C-alpha positions in Angstrom: 81.1 150.8 43.1 82.0 154.5 44.5 80.3 153.4 47.2 82.1 156.0 49.1 80.9 159.0 47.0 77.6 157.6 47.0 77.1 157.7 50.9 78.4 160.8 51.0 76.2 162.5 48.1 73.1 160.5 49.7 74.0 162.3 53.2 74.7 165.4 51.8 71.4 165.9 49.1 69.0 164.2 51.9 68.5 167.7 53.5 67.3 169.5 50.1 65.9 166.2 48.5 62.4 167.5 49.8 62.5 171.4 50.3 59.4 173.2 49.5 62.3 176.1 48.6 65.7 176.4 48.0 67.7 179.8 49.4 71.1 181.2 48.8 71.8 179.5 52.0 70.9 175.8 52.1 72.3 175.6 48.3 75.8 177.2 50.0 75.8 175.2 52.8 74.8 171.6 50.2 77.5 172.6 47.8 80.0 172.7 50.8 79.3 169.2 51.2 79.3 168.2 47.7 82.9 169.8 47.4 83.8 167.4 50.3 82.5 164.6 49.0 84.2 165.0 45.8 87.5 165.8 47.3 87.5 163.1 49.5 86.7 161.1 46.1 90.1 162.1 45.0 88.4 164.0 42.0 91.0 166.9 40.4 90.5 170.2 42.0 89.9 172.1 38.6 86.6 169.5 38.4 85.5 170.1 41.6 86.2 173.6 41.3 84.0 173.7 37.9 81.6 171.4 38.7 80.6 173.3 41.9 80.9 176.7 39.9 77.7 175.2 37.2 75.8 173.9 39.7 75.3 176.8 41.8 74.8 179.1 38.4 72.0 176.7 37.9 70.8 175.9 41.4 70.4 180.0 42.1 68.5 180.5 38.9 64.9 180.4 37.9 65.4 176.9 36.6 64.9 175.8 40.2 62.6 178.7 41.8 60.2 178.1 39.5 60.1 174.3 39.7 57.2 172.4 41.3 59.5 170.7 43.6 62.9 172.5 44.2 64.6 169.9 46.2 63.8 167.6 43.5 65.2 169.8 40.7 68.6 170.7 42.5 69.2 166.6 42.6 68.6 166.7 39.4 71.0 169.5 38.3 73.3 167.7 40.1 72.7 164.2 38.6 73.4 166.5 35.0 76.0 167.8 36.0 77.7 164.8 37.0 77.1 163.4 34.1 78.3 166.3 31.9 82.0 165.9 33.6 81.9 162.3 32.4 81.6 163.1 29.5 77.4 163.6 28.4 76.9 159.6 26.7 78.8 156.9 25.6 81.3 157.2 23.1 81.6 153.6 20.9 84.8 152.2 19.3 85.1 153.3 15.3 85.5 150.4 13.6 84.8 151.8 10.4 87.8 151.3 8.2 89.0 149.0 5.9 89.3 145.9 7.8 91.1 144.8 9.8 90.6 147.6 12.2 93.5 148.1 14.4 92.9 148.8 18.4 96.1 149.8 20.1 96.3 149.5 24.0 98.5 151.5 25.7 99.1 152.0 29.6 101.1 151.3 32.5 102.3 147.9 34.2 99.9 146.8 36.6 96.7 148.6 35.2 95.4 145.1 33.8 96.0 146.0 30.2 96.7 142.4 29.2 93.4 141.6 30.7 91.7 144.4 29.1 92.8 143.1 25.5 90.9 139.4 26.1 87.8 141.3 27.7 87.6 144.0 24.9 88.0 141.1 22.3 85.2 139.0 23.6 82.8 142.1 24.0 83.5 142.3 20.2 83.0 138.9 19.2 80.0 138.3 21.4 78.0 142.0 21.0 79.2 142.8 17.7 79.6 139.6 16.0 83.6 140.8 15.3 86.2 138.3 14.0 89.1 139.3 16.5 92.5 138.9 16.6 95.1 139.2 19.6 98.7 139.8 19.5 101.2 141.0 22.0 104.0 143.6 21.5 105.5 142.9 24.8 108.4 142.0 24.4 110.2 142.7 28.0 107.5 140.1 29.5 107.5 136.8 27.8 104.4 136.2 30.5 102.3 138.7 29.1 102.2 137.0 25.4 101.6 133.5 27.4 98.8 135.3 29.8 97.2 136.7 26.4 97.4 133.5 24.2 95.8 131.7 27.5 92.8 134.1 27.1 92.5 134.2 23.5 92.1 130.2 23.8 89.6 130.8 26.6 87.3 133.2 24.5 87.6 132.0 21.3 89.3 134.7 19.3 92.4 134.5 17.2 96.0 134.4 18.2 99.1 135.9 16.7 102.2 134.5 18.5 105.3 136.3 19.1 108.3 136.2 21.2 110.5 138.2 23.2 113.6 138.8 20.1 111.3 140.2 17.8 110.4 144.0 17.0 107.2 145.2 18.6 106.5 146.8 15.0 107.7 143.6 13.1 104.9 141.4 15.9 102.3 144.2 14.5 102.6 144.2 11.2 103.0 140.3 10.8 99.8 140.2 13.1 97.8 142.8 10.9 99.1 140.9 7.4 97.9 137.5 8.7 94.4 139.3 9.6 94.4 140.3 6.4 94.6 137.0 4.4 92.2 135.5 6.7 89.7 138.1 6.7 89.5 138.8 10.2 87.6 142.1 10.9 89.3 143.6 14.0 93.1 143.5 14.9 93.7 144.3 19.4 97.7 145.2 19.8 99.3 144.7 23.3 101.7 146.9 24.2 104.8 147.1 26.8 103.4 148.5 30.4 106.1 150.2 32.8 105.9 150.7 36.2 106.1 154.7 35.5 106.3 157.2 32.4 109.7 156.9 30.6 110.7 158.4 27.5 112.0 154.9 26.3 108.7 153.8 26.8 107.1 156.6 24.9 109.5 156.7 22.0 109.2 152.8 21.2 104.8 153.1 21.5 105.1 156.2 19.4 106.9 154.4 16.5 104.9 151.7 17.2 101.6 153.5 16.9 103.1 155.6 13.7 103.9 151.9 12.1 100.6 150.5 12.1 98.0 153.8 12.3 95.3 152.5 14.8 91.7 153.6 14.5 91.6 153.2 17.7 94.1 154.1 20.5 92.9 153.2 24.1 94.9 154.1 27.6 94.3 151.5 30.1 94.2 152.5 33.6 93.7 151.6 37.3 90.6 153.5 38.4 91.9 152.8 42.1 94.2 155.8 41.4 92.2 158.0 42.0 93.4 161.2 40.0 96.3 160.1 39.4 94.9 158.1 37.1 93.3 161.3 35.0 97.2 162.5 35.7 98.8 159.8 33.6 96.5 159.5 31.2 97.0 163.3 30.4 100.5 162.4 29.5 100.0 159.6 27.3 97.6 161.6 25.6 100.3 164.4 25.1 102.8 161.7 23.7 99.8 159.7 22.0 96.8 160.7 20.0 94.6 158.8 22.3 90.9 158.1 21.4 89.7 156.4 24.9 90.1 155.7 28.1 89.2 152.0 29.8 88.8 152.6 33.1 89.6 148.9 34.9 89.0 147.7 38.7 86.1 149.9 39.0 84.7 147.6 41.4 86.8 147.9 43.8 86.8 151.8 43.6 85.0 153.0 46.6 86.0 156.6 45.7 85.2 157.5 42.0 88.0 160.0 41.5 89.5 158.7 38.2 85.8 158.4 36.7 84.9 162.2 37.4 88.5 162.9 36.6 89.8 161.4 33.4 87.2 163.2 30.9 88.2 166.6 32.0 91.8 166.2 32.0 92.2 164.4 29.2 89.5 165.8 26.6 89.2 161.8 25.8 86.0 159.9 26.6 86.0 157.0 28.9 84.6 154.5 26.7 84.8 150.8 28.6 84.7 150.2 32.4 86.6 146.8 33.5 84.0 145.6 36.4 85.6 142.2 37.8 88.3 139.7 36.9 86.1 137.5 34.7 86.4 138.2 30.5 82.9 138.8 30.9 83.3 142.1 33.0 83.7 144.9 30.7 80.8 147.3 30.2 80.4 150.2 27.7 80.6 153.3 30.0 77.3 155.0 30.0 77.7 158.6 32.0 74.4 159.4 32.6 74.1 155.6 34.0 76.9 156.1 35.9 75.9 159.6 37.5 72.5 157.8 38.6 74.4 154.8 40.5 76.4 157.9 42.3 73.5 159.7 43.7 72.0 156.1 44.5 69.3 155.6 42.3 70.6 152.9 40.2 70.8 151.7 37.1 68.1 149.4 35.5 68.7 149.7 32.4 72.3 147.9 32.6 70.9 145.6 34.8 68.6 144.8 31.7 70.8 144.5 29.4 72.8 141.9 31.5 69.7 139.9 32.2 69.4 140.2 28.5 72.6 138.7 27.8 73.7 136.3 30.7 70.8 134.9 32.1 69.8 131.5 31.3 65.7 132.0 29.9 65.8 128.4 29.6 66.7 128.0 33.2 64.3 131.0 34.4 61.1 129.8 32.0 61.5 126.4 34.1 61.4 127.7 37.1 58.5 129.7 36.6 56.7 126.9 35.2 57.4 124.5 38.2 56.0 127.4 40.5 52.8 128.6 38.3 52.4 124.9 38.6 52.1 125.1 42.7 55.4 123.2 43.0 57.5 124.1 45.7 60.9 126.0 45.6 63.9 123.9 46.7 67.3 124.6 47.5 68.3 123.4 44.2 65.9 125.9 42.7 68.0 128.5 45.3 71.2 127.7 44.2 70.5 127.7 40.4 69.5 131.5 41.5 72.6 131.9 43.2 74.2 130.7 39.9 72.6 133.2 37.7 73.2 135.9 40.2 76.6 135.0 40.4 76.3 135.3 36.0 75.6 138.7 36.5 78.3 139.6 38.4 77.6 138.8 42.4 75.1 140.1 44.8 77.4 143.3 45.4 77.0 144.3 41.1 73.2 143.8 41.6 72.6 146.2 44.3 75.2 148.9 43.0 72.5 149.0 40.0 69.3 148.2 41.5 66.9 151.6 42.7 66.5 152.5 45.6 69.9 150.8 47.3 71.0 154.1 48.8 67.8 153.5 51.4 69.5 150.3 52.5 71.6 150.9 55.3 75.6 150.0 55.4 74.9 147.3 58.0 72.8 145.4 55.8 75.3 145.9 52.6 78.0 144.7 54.5 76.0 141.5 55.7 74.3 140.5 51.8 78.4 140.3 50.2 79.8 137.8 48.0 81.9 135.9 50.4 78.4 135.1 52.1 76.9 133.8 48.8 79.8 131.6 48.3 79.0 130.2 51.8 75.9 129.0 51.3 77.1 127.8 48.1 79.0 125.6 50.3 76.9 124.5 52.4 73.8 123.3 49.7 76.7 121.6 47.9 77.6 119.5 50.8 73.6 118.2 51.2 72.7 115.6 49.3 69.9 115.6 46.6 66.7 114.6 48.8 67.7 117.2 51.3 67.8 119.6 48.7 64.5 118.8 47.3 63.1 118.3 50.7 64.4 121.1 52.9 62.6 119.9 55.9 64.0 116.7 56.7 67.1 118.7 57.6 67.6 118.1 61.5 70.3 117.5 64.1 72.6 114.7 62.6 71.9 115.9 58.9 72.9 119.7 60.3 76.2 118.3 61.9 77.2 116.6 59.1 76.2 119.8 56.3 78.2 121.8 58.6 80.9 119.4 58.7 81.0 118.9 54.7 81.2 122.9 54.5 83.7 124.3 56.8 80.8 125.9 59.0 79.2 126.1 62.4 75.9 124.5 62.5 74.4 128.1 63.1 75.8 129.1 60.0 73.6 126.1 58.7 70.2 127.3 60.0 71.3 130.8 59.1 71.2 129.6 55.5 68.1 127.6 56.2 66.2 130.9 57.5 66.9 132.7 54.3 65.7 129.9 52.4 62.4 130.0 54.2 62.7 134.0 53.5 63.5 133.3 49.6 60.5 130.8 49.5 58.3 133.1 51.3 59.1 135.7 49.0 59.1 133.2 45.3 55.3 132.6 46.7 55.1 136.7 46.9 56.4 137.2 43.4 54.1 134.5 41.9 50.9 136.1 43.2 49.4 139.5 42.2 51.3 142.5 43.1 54.3 140.4 44.4 56.8 142.5 42.7 56.2 145.6 44.0 55.3 144.3 47.5 59.2 143.1 47.1 60.6 146.3 46.0 58.8 148.4 48.7 60.8 145.6 51.4 64.0 146.2 49.8 63.4 150.0 50.1 62.5 150.0 53.3 65.8 148.4 54.2 64.8 144.6 54.4 66.4 142.4 51.9 64.5 139.1 51.3 66.8 135.6 51.5 69.5 137.7 53.1 70.9 138.6 56.3 69.4 141.4 57.9 
């Protein structure tokens, strides 16, 4: 997420972090680089101007001059301003209404609106313990109605059916009446998207909003469209009383312009971000955590929350007991760790949140990716159970069979076994005293245990 911006900020701020003295000259030079980094990230110009001005005001004041470590104080000012631009704190959903609380979803076609309805329904069900009903008022695309029905079945929430022959207001009101009778807590109404903003679309969604009076009106926008995302959100906000924004496809957004522009241009908070295609890939938007990620400081709080909710604790405890008893870490355990990592969004997502990742070279990051992890999985799946439990027996003819079965070369199998041996050693270190701190030092030095370097 926002890799290009993180890399540019890291280069820009590296020179000033260790400064014992801050002068007008080095502040001016650094701010010029910061300005360029933000413009390259497709942040809206008014946001860039205000950001740089605020940082400058604070940087040349007593706040930095009196600091014990002026360079670090400057970086903290940049972090605080990033947080301020994105909205200070997470603003959650307001569901304080006579049930059912109604959420209306708006957005352009292709922004990921229908998928976001499913993700939000799952989040409400699993984290807020709400009973949720979803319905589609997109009467122009029968496929969207079917897609939402499939999502509802997958995540186990109620679905109210609709057809392209019905009127959007009729669909929404019927769904709300049904929810009332069934004592459902939240109704999420999906709406029609268009390829661009037009008067007919706006009039239709205005009429729907007026008819159902939702407590939350969320605008779904593709973060990869940069500052255009913020401008589109403003156009919708001028027509509808939006209460917040869901920023989608942030896992594929290397720039970050939308995240840094939406709040300033619309005045509305980003409430959630989509971080992948799975229905679990929705996170509440915490500006202070995203600012920390952008500056390469990681996001330990989100990492801990995801571990709490997504890791199989029984499997982790079983592995810990096995290692404590001195039994070896085998390839089945390795495969289990890969599955746990995938549950948390994959290795790219984990690296994004780990502190110290800003110090790891681009070459290492490029080598350590989810495509490589899938190849490792394929190789292990091509082994017999005996080979997984006793990797030392995997020699010439076995390697050829495994390579053929997984569609890779023998050198790929050799590389995977080498990585596994590194992982074995790391597991031994982690079970010894001070093992975790040693591993973190290795990570910060640019090494990645268990992965190619």
